[in-house]
N, C-alpha and C positions, 0 to 999 in steps of 0.2 A: 263491871262491864269494861270494855276496852278493846284495844286492837288484839285480834287473834282469839277472841272469845267464841265459844261454840254454844249454840242454844239447842236444847232438846225439848220438844213439845210432845207430851204423851197424852193422847186423847182416848186412851183405852177405857177409862171410866167416865168419859164425858156423858152428859145426859141431855143433850140437845144441840141443834145447829140449824142454820138456814141454808145448808149446802144444796139441798134438793130444790129449794125455791129461789135461790139467788141467781141473778143474771151476772154477766161478766163485769159490769161496771159497779155492782153492789159490793159493799164490804162484807167480809166473811164473819159470821158469828159462830163460836163454839163455846159451850158452857162447861165449867168444871174440868179444865185442862191443867195438867200438872206440868210445870216448867222447871227445867234445870239449866243453869248457866255454868259452863265448864271452862276453866282456864287451861293453858297448855299443860299437858301431863295428866290431867284429870281423865276419868274413864266413865262411860255409861254402859252398863251391862244390859243388853237388849232382852236377855232371858228373864232376869229378876227385876228389870225396870228400875234400877237404882244407880245413882251416881256415886263414884268413889273418888277420893282425894287425888290419887296419882296412880300411874300405871304400875309402879313398883309393887303395889299391894294387890294386883289383879288376881294372883293365884292363891292368896290367903283368904279369899272371900268364901 
């Protein structure tokens, strides 16, 4: 972690949450969320939902 980091949370395969029951002051619960932490130059492909080391390799995927 550190300055300039980018977080991606993918809840596509989550299996539960309190979103519909929660009030504004309540903490959010979501279960089975996939997390990726990306540094400068890293890439997250929204189609295949995978993180890659750097943008230079974006077209070799």
